[in-house]
C-alpha positions as CSV (number, residue, x, y, z in Angstrom):
1,X,0.0,0.0,0.0
2,X,1.6,3.2,-1.0
3,X,0.7,6.9,-1.6
4,X,0.3,7.7,-5.3
5,X,1.7,10.4,-7.5
6,X,-1.3,9.9,-9.8
7,X,-3.1,13.2,-9.6
8,X,-6.8,11.8,-9.6
9,X,-6.2,9.3,-6.6
10,X,-4.6,9.2,-3.2
11,X,-3.2,5.7,-2.9
12,X,-2.7,2.4,-5.0
13,X,-3.5,-1.1,-4.0
14,X,-2.5,-4.0,-6.1
15,X,-3.9,-7.3,-5.3
16,X,-2.5,-8.6,-8.4
17,X,0.2,-7.3,-10.7
18,X,1.2,-7.9,-14.3
19,X,-0.7,-7.7,-17.6
20,X,-0.4,-8.0,-21.4
21,X,-1.1,-5.5,-24.1
22,X,-4.6,-5.6,-25.9
23,X,-5.1,-2.1,-27.5
24,X,-3.1,0.9,-28.8
25,X,-3.1,2.6,-25.5
26,X,-1.0,-0.4,-24.1
27,X,1.9,0.2,-26.7
28,X,4.2,1.9,-24.1
29,X,2.9,0.8,-20.8
30,X,4.4,2.4,-17.8
31,X,3.5,-0.4,-15.5
32,X,5.5,-2.9,-17.8
33,X,8.6,-0.8,-17.5
34,X,8.1,-0.2,-13.8
35,X,7.4,-3.9,-13.1
36,X,10.9,-5.0,-14.9
37,X,12.7,-2.5,-12.8
38,X,11.0,-3.7,-9.6
39,X,11.8,-7.2,-10.5
40,X,15.4,-6.3,-10.9
41,X,15.4,-4.7,-7.5
42,X,14.0,-7.9,-6.2
43,X,10.9,-6.3,-4.9
44,X,8.4,-8.6,-3.2
45,X,5.4,-9.2,-5.6
46,X,7.6,-8.8,-8.8
47,X,9.4,-12.0,-8.9
48,X,7.5,-12.9,-12.2
49,X,8.1,-9.3,-13.6
50,X,5.0,-8.3,-15.7
51,X,3.6,-11.8,-15.9
52,X,0.0,-11.7,-14.4
53,X,0.1,-12.9,-10.8
54,X,-2.3,-12.7,-8.0
55,X,-1.1,-11.6,-4.6
56,X,-3.4,-12.9,-1.8
57,X,-1.2,-11.5,1.1
58,X,-2.2,-8.0,-0.1
59,X,-5.9,-8.7,0.2
60,X,-6.1,-7.2,3.8
61,X,-4.1,-4.1,3.2
62,X,-7.0,-1.5,3.1
63,X,-8.1,-2.7,6.5
64,X,-4.8,-1.4,7.9
65,X,-5.5,2.0,6.6
66,X,-7.9,3.9,9.1
67,X,-8.2,7.3,7.4
68,X,-10.8,7.4,4.5
69,X,-8.8,7.0,1.3
70,X,-9.3,6.9,-2.5
71,X,-7.5,4.0,-3.7
72,X,-6.7,3.3,-7.4
73,X,-7.0,-0.6,-7.6
74,X,-4.3,-2.3,-9.7
75,X,-2.3,0.5,-11.0
76,X,0.2,-2.3,-11.9
77,X,-2.3,-4.7,-13.6
78,X,-5.9,-5.0,-14.9
79,X,-8.3,-6.3,-12.2
80,X,-10.4,-7.9,-15.1
81,X,-7.4,-9.6,-16.7
82,X,-8.3,-12.9,-18.7
83,X,-6.3,-14.9,-16.3
84,X,-8.0,-13.4,-13.1
85,X,-10.1,-16.1,-11.4
86,X,-13.6,-14.8,-10.5
87,X,-13.1,-16.4,-7.2
88,X,-10.2,-14.2,-6.3
89,X,-12.3,-11.2,-7.7
90,X,-14.9,-12.1,-5.2
91,X,-12.2,-11.8,-2.3
92,X,-11.0,-8.6,-3.7
93,X,-14.7,-7.1,-3.5
94,X,-15.3,-8.7,-0.1
95,X,-12.4,-6.5,1.1
96,X,-14.0,-3.4,-0.5
97,X,-17.4,-4.0,1.0
98,X,-15.9,-4.4,4.4
99,X,-14.0,-1.1,4.2
100,X,-16.8,1.2,3.3
101,X,-14.9,4.2,4.7
102,X,-12.7,4.0,1.5
103,X,-13.6,4.7,-2.1
104,X,-12.0,2.4,-4.8
105,X,-11.2,3.4,-8.3
106,X,-11.3,0.5,-10.5
107,X,-10.2,1.1,-14.3
108,X,-10.0,-1.8,-17.0
109,X,-9.6,-2.2,-20.7
110,X,-11.3,-5.4,-20.5
111,X,-14.8,-4.1,-20.5
112,X,-16.5,-7.4,-21.7
113,X,-15.0,-9.4,-18.9
114,X,-16.2,-6.5,-16.5
115,X,-19.7,-6.9,-17.8
116,X,-19.5,-10.7,-17.5
117,X,-18.4,-10.4,-13.8
118,X,-21.1,-8.1,-12.8
119,X,-23.9,-9.7,-14.7
120,X,-24.9,-11.5,-11.5
121,X,-23.1,-9.3,-8.9
122,X,-23.7,-6.1,-7.5
123,X,-21.2,-3.3,-7.6
124,X,-20.3,-2.0,-4.0
125,X,-21.5,1.6,-3.4
126,X,-17.9,2.7,-2.7
127,X,-16.7,1.6,-5.9
128,X,-16.0,4.0,-8.8
129,X,-16.1,1.9,-12.1
130,X,-14.2,2.9,-15.1
131,X,-12.9,1.9,-18.5
132,X,-10.0,3.2,-20.8
133,X,-10.9,4.8,-24.1
134,X,-7.6,6.1,-25.7
135,X,-8.8,5.9,-29.4
136,X,-11.9,5.8,-31.5
137,X,-11.5,2.0,-32.0
138,X,-12.5,1.2,-28.3
139,X,-15.3,3.6,-27.8
140,X,-17.7,0.7,-27.4
141,X,-16.2,0.2,-24.0
142,X,-18.1,3.1,-22.9
143,X,-21.5,1.5,-24.0
144,X,-20.7,-1.6,-22.0
145,X,-19.7,0.4,-18.8
146,X,-22.9,2.6,-19.0
147,X,-25.1,-0.5,-18.6
148,X,-23.4,-1.7,-15.3
149,X,-25.2,-0.2,-12.2
150,X,-22.4,1.7,-10.4
151,X,-22.6,4.9,-8.1
152,X,-19.7,6.5,-10.2
153,X,-18.9,5.7,-13.8
154,X,-15.7,7.1,-15.3
155,X,-13.6,7.0,-18.5
156,X,-9.9,7.4,-18.6
157,X,-8.9,9.0,-21.9
158,X,-5.2,8.5,-21.2
159,X,-2.9,8.3,-23.2
160,X,-5.1,10.0,-25.7
161,X,-3.8,9.1,-29.1
162,X,-6.5,9.9,-31.4
163,X,-9.6,12.3,-31.8
164,X,-12.6,10.6,-30.3
165,X,-15.1,12.5,-32.3
166,X,-18.8,12.8,-31.0
167,X,-19.2,11.2,-27.6
168,X,-22.3,10.1,-25.9
169,X,-21.7,10.7,-22.1
170,X,-25.0,9.6,-20.8
171,X,-24.8,7.9,-17.3
172,X,-21.0,8.8,-17.3
173,X,-19.9,10.9,-14.3
174,X,-16.2,11.7,-14.8
175,X,-13.8,11.9,-17.6
176,X,-10.1,11.9,-17.2
177,X,-7.8,13.2,-20.1
178,X,-4.0,13.0,-20.5
179,X,-1.1,12.7,-23.0
180,X,1.4,9.9,-23.1
181,X,4.7,10.0,-21.3
182,X,8.1,8.4,-21.9
183,X,10.8,8.5,-24.5
184,X,8.6,6.9,-27.2
185,X,5.5,8.9,-26.3
186,X,2.9,9.8,-29.0
187,X,1.8,13.5,-29.2
188,X,-1.6,14.6,-28.2
189,X,-3.3,17.2,-30.3
190,X,-4.9,20.2,-28.2
191,X,-8.1,19.9,-30.3
192,X,-8.7,16.4,-29.2
193,X,-8.8,17.4,-25.6
194,X,-10.7,20.5,-26.2
195,X,-13.4,18.5,-28.1
196,X,-13.8,16.3,-25.0
197,X,-13.8,19.2,-22.6
198,X,-16.6,21.0,-24.7
199,X,-18.6,17.9,-24.7
200,X,-18.3,17.3,-20.9
201,X,-19.5,20.8,-20.3
202,X,-22.5,20.3,-22.7
203,X,-23.4,17.0,-21.1
204,X,-22.7,18.2,-17.5
205,X,-19.8,15.6,-16.8
206,X,-17.0,16.3,-14.7
207,X,-13.6,16.8,-16.6
208,X,-10.3,16.2,-15.3
209,X,-7.1,17.2,-17.4
210,X,-4.3,15.2,-15.9
211,X,-1.3,16.2,-18.1
212,X,0.2,16.9,-21.5
213,X,2.9,14.2,-20.9
214,X,6.0,14.2,-23.1
215,X,4.7,16.4,-25.8
216,X,3.6,20.2,-25.0
217,X,0.8,22.0,-26.4
218,X,3.3,23.6,-28.7
219,X,4.4,20.3,-30.2
220,X,7.7,20.4,-28.6
221,X,9.0,17.2,-26.8
222,X,10.3,17.8,-23.2
223,X,10.1,16.7,-19.7
224,X,6.3,16.2,-18.7
225,X,6.6,18.4,-15.7
226,X,7.8,21.4,-17.9
227,X,4.8,20.7,-20.2
228,X,2.2,21.0,-17.2
229,X,-1.3,20.3,-16.9
230,X,-3.1,23.4,-18.1
231,X,-5.7,23.7,-21.1
232,X,-6.6,27.0,-22.3
233,X,-4.3,28.5,-19.7
234,X,-6.3,26.8,-16.8
235,X,-6.1,23.8,-14.6
236,X,-9.1,21.5,-15.0
237,X,-9.5,19.1,-12.0
238,X,-13.1,18.6,-11.6
239,X,-14.3,15.3,-9.7
240,X,-17.5,13.7,-9.7
241,X,-20.1,14.4,-7.0
242,X,-20.2,11.7,-4.5
243,X,-23.4,11.2,-2.5
């Protein structure tokens, strides 16, 4: 359990680690690079590098945190990975149910598995359920998500690698937008982000602009901290309303 540098959460909890690439947003996966580094450092939990691995000894970690916290679940994996046993998912969600003081932000690219799991299960009230939509080819993930009853549904459009065009944000509560980081990062066009922001305003959806990433609004490649996180000269850090 560790505090997170991810701007839209407070801490991370990884009851499993490891993944594999399934869409264009995975091309330069930050988690894969980090997992290889942690494996080289012989960090517990990363003995298999970026191979999918469940870690039952981490299931009780949220119980040890008394302060109400927003946890990003599986920053180093995908909770709905093809190799994830549903029985283990049940154990993860049992921990979530037993710690209602926390909120859990769960993000997946595997929307079909997400829907399959919840077809006969309820989403706990303290779960924010999300899917990644990084390009127009995977917009269908939004349609799958909106059909799952959850208190908060959100979309991560990071790394945003194409214009997403017209968006139906019905029953979506939060949009996160960000450019790609790393030496091989692909640039994000300002107009892509502005198009999303405009539609969020029109459809009354909270809009969170995380970062430009490696490429700045001016099309120059530099350290992502130097590029900042402003859009139209302003920080956009809206969050969904939690009842």
